[in-house]
C-alpha positions, 0 to 999 in steps of 0.5 A: 154493221151486224152481219145478220142485217140486210145491209150486212148482208149486202156489205158481206156479198160486196165484199166477197165479189170483190175479192173474187174479182181480184183473185181472178184478175190476179190469175189472169195477169200470171198468165198474161205477163210471161206471154207478154214478156215473151213478145217484148222479148222477140221485139226487143231482138229484132230491135238489136237486128235492126242495129238498135238505131236509138241505142240499146234501150228500152226507150230506143226500141219503143221509139222503134216501134212507134215509128215502124207502126208509123211507116206501116200506117202510111204504106197502108194508106198509100196502098189505099189511094193506089187502089182507089185511083186504080178504081177511078181509072177503070170507071174512067175507062169504062165511062169513055167506052159507054160513051164511044158506044152511045156516040156510035149508036147515035151517029148510025 
């Protein structure tokens, strides 16, 4: 297809767009990868400080991270349930007090 046709112009524009997107993605990755490596190294150091319970391997560290995430999810759920039950207890107390007030008013 000759480039001076409408179809050729569209194809050229699409090619340039795809090349610019690829270049942008490469630049972003070049900046992100070192940051991710720093984060991973810090996590792996924490894993080793915890005694590397699943061997001193990347797979062991990933398992440890998954299990920590699960524990934190359970803790968050437990905190939610505790707060919920405290709210219910407060509501029950308020209702009991209201009932007592109503009973006293009707008994007068």
